[in-house]
C-alpha distance (Angstrom), angle and dihedral (degrees) to the residues before:
residue distance angle dihedral
M1 . . .
E2 3.83 . .
V3 3.81 90.6 .
I4 3.81 90.9 53.3
K5 3.82 90.6 52.0
R6 3.81 91.4 51.5
I7 3.80 91.8 48.0
L8 3.81 90.4 49.1
I9 3.80 92.2 49.8
G10 3.80 93.0 45.4
T11 3.77 98.6 46.1
V12 3.81 104.8 31.7
L13 3.78 116.2 13.9
F14 3.81 100.7 40.8
P15 3.85 95.3 49.2
A16 3.82 89.5 45.8
Y17 3.82 90.0 51.4
I18 3.82 91.5 50.4
L19 3.80 91.3 48.0
L20 3.81 92.8 51.1
Q21 3.80 92.6 46.7
S22 3.80 92.1 52.0
C23 3.83 90.1 56.9
N24 3.81 91.7 63.2
D25 3.81 95.3 69.6
A26 3.82 116.4 85.8
P27 3.82 116.7 -132.6
K28 3.80 115.5 -100.8
G29 3.82 91.2 -114.7
D30 3.81 90.5 68.2
D31 3.82 89.4 73.4
A32 3.82 93.5 61.7
V33 3.80 115.4 137.3
I34 3.80 127.3 -163.6
A35 3.79 105.5 -127.0
E36 3.79 100.0 -173.9
K37 3.80 127.4 26.2
Q38 3.79 113.7 -132.7
H39 3.80 128.3 -157.0
A40 3.79 129.5 -148.7
A41 3.78 116.2 -106.4
K42 3.80 118.6 -104.6
A43 3.80 114.4 -101.9
A44 3.80 112.9 -109.0
G45 3.78 129.4 -173.1
E46 3.77 130.1 17.5
I47 3.81 114.0 -13.1
F48 3.81 120.4 -141.6
T49 3.82 120.9 -166.7
A50 3.80 118.1 -143.4
G51 3.79 118.6 -118.1
T52 3.80 99.8 -125.9
A53 3.82 97.9 -169.5
N54 3.81 93.8 78.7
S55 3.82 102.4 15.9
N56 3.77 126.8 109.4
I57 3.78 137.6 158.8
R58 3.81 119.3 -124.2
F59 3.79 121.2 -167.4
T60 3.78 142.5 170.8
G61 3.79 121.8 -147.5
H62 3.79 116.1 -152.2
G63 3.78 123.1 -152.4
V64 3.76 137.2 164.8
G65 3.78 104.6 -67.1
K66 3.80 95.5 -11.8
N67 3.80 142.7 65.7
H68 3.78 130.5 -165.3
S69 3.76 130.7 -168.6
G70 3.77 132.4 -157.1
N71 3.77 145.1 159.8
F72 3.78 141.2 -156.8
K73 3.79 135.6 -168.5
L74 3.77 117.0 -101.6
S75 3.81 109.4 -119.1
A76 3.81 98.3 -177.0
G77 3.77 139.2 -13.4
S78 3.75 150.5 141.8
V79 3.77 138.2 -168.0
A80 3.78 130.4 -152.0
V81 3.80 118.3 -143.3
S82 3.78 120.7 -164.8
G83 3.80 125.8 -174.7
N84 3.82 96.3 9.2
């Protein structure tokens, strides 16, 4: 019976304990700090407003060994065109 307890602790409980402990540490990226605030550029040129009734954005994300596509409806938007 003692051997079974040791096997149980060694193969199930100890790895589970290590797994749960590793989940307590936040990833290093969570400590990111913005050093310099940036502002959007001022629109210049002729401004066109998007027609949102029939507009949507389609995209494809590329990863290592996989791709995924998606889309979403455009709720608002405009674009400024300068110099044709």
